[in-house]
N, C-alpha and C positions, 0 to 999 in steps of 0.2 A: 445616456446612461445605460449601462449592460446590469445586467443581473445574470444570478448565477441559479442552478434549482440544486437543492442538496438531494442526494443520491444516501438513502440505506438500504444497502446490500446483506438481506436475510439468507441464509444456505448459502452461504458466499461459494464454497469449495474453495479452489484454488484462485477463483479472483474474476472469473471471466468476463461479466457482468461489468464490473467496476472498468477493466479493461477497457473494453467496449465507452464506456461513458467519457473515462480520461481523456481517449486518443482520439475525442471527436472537437473539430473546430468549425468554425462557420468559415465564412469567405475571408474576412476581413481577422482571423485567428483566435478569435475570442475564443475562452474555454466556458462552452455555458454550464457543464455539471459538474458540482463538487463534491467526491465520494466522502460522506462525512463518519460513517460509518460502516462495516463490514465484519458478518460477524458467521464462524464456523466452528463446527466440533469437534470437526474432527482433525488431530495433530500434523500428521503429513499435509492436507486441503491449507491449516492455519501456519503452516511454516511458509508458503510457498505464496500466501495472502498476505503476511506479513512483511516478504522481501518484496514482491512487488508495491505497495503500499511505501515502502522505503524508498525505492528506484525513482517512485512519481514525486519523492519530495525534490526530486533535484529537475522537477519542470524537464525529461527529456535527456536530460546531460549530466549521466551520472560521472563521476568521478571514477577517474582511471583505477581505485584500488576496490571498486562493485566487480570491475572485470576481472581481476585479479583473483578475488574471490570467485568468483563462478570457472577460474581454469583452475581452484586449488591451492593457490598459492597464499591464500589469506585464509583465514579461519571467518568465520561470520560473528565471532565475538570481537575479534581486532575491526573488521570491518565498523560492528557497530563505536564499538571505542571510539574509532575516528572522527565520528558524524553522530555525537549523543543528540543530538537537538530534532536530527532526522529521524534515530531512532527512534526517538520518544513520542513525535507525530506520529509514524507511522503502528506504535504499540498502542497507543489514543485510539486510533483508526479501528484497529483490529481488536481491542479491548483488552491487549495486552497478555494471549490466551485464549487456545480455544473455549469457545461457551456454545452451550446450550439454549434453546430460548427458555425463559423460566429462573435459570442459575443466577444466584447472586454475583452482581458485578464487582 
């Protein structure tokens, strides 16, 4: 039986702590951590946080359109429209927008 530890990242910034947890694999390629929630109040950091949460929805193999977005060949809105389920999950993980602790969600 394998277990996952749930991670909640407060004051997440652009998500470096979550990146470290999500990149970790055991010798048997088990992923022992799951990012459940990442909270950040600063807008530009939150944008990066949400994009990285979106990236993780593809288990390390994002679609070609992700790289087209990074190269400026596709807008973020177009990318998210192509993958609404993954966008929804990323938005849920990052509370749908910048939040300060104590803000109503």
